[in-house]
N, C-alpha and C positions, 0 to 999 in steps of 0.2 A: 301486776307484772312490771318489772323495771323497764323503763323506756330505753329503747336501743338507739344510739346515735345514728342519724341518717346515713352517714358514710359507711358505718358497719352494717346497717340494715341492707344497704344496696349491695355490698360485697356478699353478704349471706345469700340474698335472693338470687343474684346472678350465678354464684358458684353452685348452689344447690340445684338450681334449674338446669345448669350445665352438667350435673352429675359429678362435680369435683368437690373436694373438701376445702372450705375456706381456711386460711391460716389465722384469721382473727374472728372474734365474736362467737366462738363455739360455746362459750358459757351461757349464751342466751338461748340455745336450742338443745343443749344436752339433756337427754332423759335416759333413765335406766342405767344399766352397766355398773350399778353401785358395788357389787362384790368384786368385779374385775378391776375397777378403778382402785378400790381399797387395797387389793393385793399388790398392784403396781406401785401405789404410793408408799406401801410398806417397803418395797424394794428401794425406792428413792431415798427413804429415810436411812436405810442401811448404807447406801452409797455415800450419803452425807456424813455418816459416822466412820468412813474410811474403808468400807467394804466394796463389793462389786456385785453386779447382778446381770442375769441373761434370761430373756424371755422371748418365746415365739408367740405372737398374737395371730391366731388362725381363724379365718372366717370366709364364707363364700363372698363372691363379688357382690358389692352393694349391701353387705350385712352390717357395715359400720366399722370395719376394721381400721381403715385409714382415718376415719373420724375419731376413733378412740386414740390412735397414735398421736394425732394432732392435739387432741385435748390434753393428753399427758405432756406433750411437748410444751404447750402453753403454760401448764401448771408448773412445770419444772423451771422455766425461765422466771416466772413470777416469784418462785421460792428461792431464787438466788443461784440456780444452776446455769451453766453454759450448756447449750444443746447444739448438736450437729445432726443434720438429717439429709437423706438422699433416697431417691427412688432408683432401684436397679433397672438396667436396660441392656440391650445388646452391647452397648459401649461401656457400661459400668457394671462390673462384677466384683467378686472378692479376689479373683485371680484370673490371669489370662496371658496369652502369648503376645498380645499387642497393647499392653499397658492398661488393661481394663481395671485391674485392682487399683492402680495409681489414679485412674480417672474417678473412681469412687471416692478415694481420699480427697481429691481436688474438690469434688462436689460437696463433700462433707464440710471442708474448711471454708468453702465459699458461703455455705449456709450457716456458719457459726453464729449463733444467736444468744443474746443475753436479755435481761429485763429491760435495759435501756436501749437495746438495739435488737428488737424482736424479729425483724425481717431479714436477718442475716448480715454478713459483712462486718462482724464485730471484732475481727482480729486486731486491727489497729487500736481500737478502744481497749481491748484486753491488755495489750502490751503497754499502753500508756498508763493504764490503771496500775499495773504491776510496778512500773518505774516510779510512779507517784508515791507508792508505798515505800520503795527503796529511798527516795529522796527525803521522806519524812523521818528516816532512821539515821541519816548522816548529817553532820554539821557542815561539812565542806563538799560542794559538788564534785571536787577532784577525787573524792573517795568513793564515788558512786560505782565505778567499774569494779573496784576491789570488793565492794559490798555485794554487787551482782554475783560475782563468782562465789562469795561466801554463802549467800542465800541459796544459790543453785548447786551447792556442793552435793546435796542429796540427789539431784538429777544426774550428776556425773557418774554415780554408781549404776545408772540404768544404761541400757544399750543406746549408744549415740548421745548420751546426756551431755558430754563435754561440748560437742558441736552445737547442741541446742543452747547451752549457756553462752557460747561464743557469739551465736547469732543475736541473742538478747543484748549482749554488750555492744555489738555493732549497731543495734537499733538505738541504744542509748546515745552512742556517738553521733548517729545521724540526727537524732532528736536534738542533741545539744548544738550541733553545727548547722542545724536547719538544712540538712543535705537531703533534698527530696529524692534524688537518684538512689542514694544508698538506702534510704528508708524503703523505697519501692522494691529494691533488690532483696532486702531482708524479708519483706512480706512475701515476695515471690518465692523465696526459699522455703518459708514456713508453709506456704500453700502447695508445695510440691511441684512447682512449675518449671524448675530447672531440668532440662533434658539430660544433661551429662554432668558428671562431677567436675570435668574440666571447666565448664562454664561457671559453676559455683565457685571453684577455686580461683578463677580469674577475677570474678566480681567481688567475692567476699573473703577469700582465703580459707574457705571451708571445704575440705575434701570429702564431702558427703552430700547425698541427696536422698529424698524420699523415693522409694521404688515400690514395685509390685510386691517384693518380698518383705520389706520392712515397715510398711505403712501402719500396720497394727501396733508394732512396738513404738512407733512414733506417737500414735494416739495416746498410749499409756504415759509417755513423757508429758504430752500436752495436758492430760488430766491432772497430773501432779503439779504442773506449773500453774494451772488455773486455780487450784486450791491456794497456792501461794499468792495469787492475785486477789484473793478474797471471795472466790466462788466456792460453792459447796461441793462441786464435782462436775463431771462431764457425762451427759446422757447422749448416747448414739442411737438414732432412730433410722432404721433401714426398712423401706417398704418395697413391695413388688418382688418378693423372692421367686415368684413364678418365672421370672426371666432366667433364673438358674435352671429351673425345671425344663425350660424351652431349649436349652443348649443341645444341639443335635449330637455333638461329639461326647461320648461317654467318659473319655479321659479328662476332658476339660471340665465336665460336670463334677467328676470325682475330685479334681484339684480345688474346685470351689467349695465342695463339701468338706474337704480336708482343712481349708482355711477356717470355715465355720467351726469345725471341731477344735482347732487350735485355740480359737478365741474362747469357745465354751469351756474347754478344760482349764485354760488360764484363769478365767473368771471364777469357776467353782473351786479351784484349788487354792484360791487366795493370792495368786501372783499379781493380780491387778488391784489397784486401789482407787477409790473415788471415781469409778467408771461403771456405767450401766448401759446395757444393750437391749433394745427392743427391735425385733424383726417381724415384719408382717408378711403373711402369705396365705394362700388358699389351702383348703384341706388336701386337694390333689397334689399340690407342689410339695407338701410335707409328707403325705402318707403313701404316695405311689411307690411301689416297691421296685419299679424298673428305672424311673427317672427322678423321683422325688428325693427329699432329704433322707427318707427311710431306705432308699436304695444303697446308702452308705452305711454298712453294718455297724460301724463304731458309733454313729449318731443314732441309728435306730435303737440300739440296745440301751443307750442313755436316755432317750426321749420317750420311749414307749411307756404307756400308762400301766399301772399295776392291775391286779385282778379285781379290785373293789370299787374303783371309780366308775360312775355311770353318768348318763346325760343329766340325771336329776341330782346325783351326789358327786359334785366335782371336787377335785383337790386343787385349789387355787394357789398352792405353793409349788405345784409341778412346773417344769420348764415350759410347757405348752399351755396357753390359755385359749380355750376354744369358745368362740362367740356364737351364741344362739341368736335367732332372730328376735327383734323386739316384740313384745306381746302386743295384742291389739289395744289393750289399755294404754300402754306406753306410746303407741303410735297416735292414739287420740290426743294425749297430752302434747305430743310433738306438733301435730298439725294445728292444734289450738294456738300454740306459740307462734307458728308461722303465719296463721291468720292475723294475729294481732300485730306482728312485725310488718306484714304487708300493708295493713291499714295505716299504721303509723308512718311508714315510708311514703305512701301516696296521699296521706292526710285525708282519710275518710273514716267514718264510723264503720266498724266491722259489720258486714251484712250476712255473713254465714252464721247461722244459728247453731245451737247444740244439736238439733235434729239434722241439720244439713251436714255437719261433720260426721255424725253417726251414719248417715245415708251414704256419704262419700266412701267411708271405710267399708260399708256393706257391699258396695259395688266393687271396690278393689279386691276384697277378700273372696268374692264369688267369681272372679275370673277363672277361666279354665287353667288348672295347674297351680293356682295361687297358693294352695296349702303347702306346697313343697318348693315352689320356685320364686314367689314374689319376694322382693327385698325392700327394705326401707328406702333405698335410693329411688326405686321405681315409684313408690307411693309418694315420696316427697316431690319428685318431678311432676307427677300427675296433679298433685294438689296445688303446686305453684302455678301450673298451667291453668287449672280451674280458676284460681283467684285472679289471675291476669285477665282471663276471658270475661269473667263477671265484672271486673272493674272497667274494662274497655267497652263492654256491651251491657250497660245498666238495664236495658229492656229484657235481658235474658234472666232466667231463674236456674237454680241448681237442677230442677226437674227437666228443664228444657235441654240442658247440656248432658246430664247423666241418663236421662230417660226416666220414666216413672214406673218401670217394672217393679214387681214385688220380689225382693230378694230375701234370703235368709243369711245370717252371718255364717261364714264358712266354719268357724270354730264351734263345734258342737251343735250346729244347725239351730241357732237361737232365733226365736220369733222376734218380731219388731218390738213387742212389749218387753221381752227379755233383754233386748239390746239396750234399752234405756236403763234397765236395772243393772246390767253388766257395767255400764259406764257412769252410773249415778254419782259415784264418788268424785268424778272429775267434772261434774256439772258446775259451771260458773255463771 
């Protein structure tokens, strides 16, 4: 097993114990999901070729939905994409009467990430990288502004593309004059932080601002601009769609679903380029016919599965990818990885044996209701707690903590001997 750097190991342990998905180090603990990841990576390849994609990633709380989204996010930045991500909340939606759509755009831009800036805040870096490319194409710095408008000519054909080009030229002016105030104002404009057009006009001479109505069109411009800056495209990751489902007002919910429909149609009709969307939600927030995405008939008719797909025979090219729970075999591999990371982090030789890991899973899967309700998040949390207790109390054993009752594996009622056979291929 590849040794995990202590800083990454500490982040992994703290985040997973707290029930949240770490933004770094996921490659050290990823197991399973090979078909789903392969399908999404194919989408990303299409985005790099100038296409667009849109997927819903659907799974129960704790099933690994957010984990998968972050894994794809990290992969995309490593492969030369720019990625923006945001979790929806009561303050951040796709549309709203109090600027909730704009708030989502602001969060996305705040979290703009690239390979060299994976933790967000990459907007200045992107602009300067683009300008460096322009500088390399001209002999005289005085010709840079003319070259900027020449290169952004394609953007001018897009909605508000001319204003975008003007803002880039202003950033060059600020860069050349070392004008920190102007540079800050241009970044503020790109991030959608100007409240009124009047303010933007006064500071920048641009009679346009990003709003609740036009933020998606602006994302399309940014995607095209990013390709000009040398990136392969823009991936937009939006999690916690359940916050749309929770909106009490039916008209407001419908407005949000209408915005999703607009984006979905735009992407599938080929009107967007170099742009991919991944949206994460629970089965209920998608399928509920009264409040979920399927309550909006135009979306339901587009997203519903056909007659032939089943739980065992999935169509992974469909717009909805449904996550099933990790198998017990996959969970064994995962907790084995966590055991080794914990031991490396605290510098001790792993004390949990193969039999201890099997017994831990036996206990977890035999809890009341585990067959339908237990999630990887709960098992991971319990396992890290177990390893912490054992490390801090070396006089204790696994049997002392878990008890020494005789359990059978919940899946198929396997005997203890059969458990060993079931997991034999993972024995290290």
